Phi, psi and omega in degrees: 000139170225151178233146180277125183217155178213149182294160176292126183241136172274186183294336171271006181090358191279148173281139184282150177283165185298327186291337183268351186290127173304144182280104194244356186093148196293320176304315177296322174303320179296321177290326176294324178276353189307316177293349181268348189276158181284175180304312186291321178293328177297316179296320177294317181297312174308317182294312174318306187290336185261345191224038189301306185298320168307314188290333179299337186239022173255144172288166181293335176292318186296309180298323174299314180295316184298322177280343183068042177231180179272157180297324179301331182284325180291321175302317186288320173313316181296313172307317176303321191263009170094019177243155195283329187189181191289323177298320181286332168295316181298315180301310179287339175287320179291324176297319183288341177265339194276345176303316178292325185293317184297311177300330182288338177262349180301319190262012173289136178308147185292317177301322183282327178296314182300316183295311179309313186299314177298319180290323182297318183288310181298325179287324175303312188292309179301322176289329165307310183293311179306313184302307179305320172311313180296322189280339187288132175247120181302321179290337174286312174311307180302319175299314185286324171301323183292320178298329176292317189294327186264354180279138170298308179235152172227126185251146172235114178250144165190175188227142182059231183293331179294342173293326182292320172298317181300311182297322177295325174298302176311308175312315187282315177288336176297345180282344190227002178203155178255015189248014178260130188226142173238108181265124189264336183267135183298325175295315175297318185291322179294317180292319175312308182313308189295340179256005183276171182204188189291354176271349183257149178234130184231126175273117183256120184260112178209110182302319186274329182067025185228002179289122185307312183296324177294307179307319182295314181304320186289316168307315177299316184293327172295323175295320187272357170083023171272162177276143176223137176242140182254131164257100190213167187270330199241124180290327179256101176199163184303332181293325191301338190280352185235009186247158179266331177206155185226135167246120184270127175266150175267179177104115171275126180244113173288161177310327182265001183245041178306125183083024186299136172311314184302310183297318176296322177295326182286322179293316178296322176312302182304305184303315187294325176295313177307311180299306179299320185284319176298318186297320180298315183291341186230051191296320178306294177303314183294323170303304183303314185295315181304320179292317180295320182288330181287327177286334180297330176256000186294333188279343179281359179254137184282000000 
């Protein structure tokens, strides 16, 4: 695919600097800059223009593999078109596509719009759970539960909205065991990882698998010899190079949908499966601990 392009010119015929370039949307930016791209960057641009909707939900590793280029080439392409990194690229790509979608819904009757919204959200959540169910490999669940049984400490780490899932996992498992910990601060997570060892197990919750803080902690854990499990959306992501096991969650989360409930529900579904299987395999002690922790808080209820 080739695009006709010309540099932005002011009235005097001088090429505009990047700061002077009008905001025309990322897709048009790519077309206008096409002739200035390298051969590899044109390869990436061609793929994006042909598969825009799919690219919105791809990790940087998946896009690089699809274009048959290195991840560094994708990053350089992002810088060439004027964005700081891959996540900003996806955000601006989504913005450039969303204007027409908003216009399509502006004239819809209020009653129909509300009903459509209710149905759309319900269907989105159900599909995310169904997709997680299909992605779930039971042998991987059993492997991870075995790792939990052998671990001296179990940590749950996450950043941003994924931290909420990590905290919920800690709260749930705290009912049946006393070796679960959730570190909330990224610096504390890194420090804890550096002090971990072969008897420690860390769950890394990251929808994208490309959050710098999470990948950094995973690198430290690998160097320390600790076990790491990823709960993530993408099988191909930077995080996958540093973990011992992975559970994939469903739900497509667009760049402008950070913290989508569908993605979070799919992560919590995985946590609940791990909890129920651990409980089943350790029924006696789990039941006893569950009764003790329930009794500890029953006095606080009216």
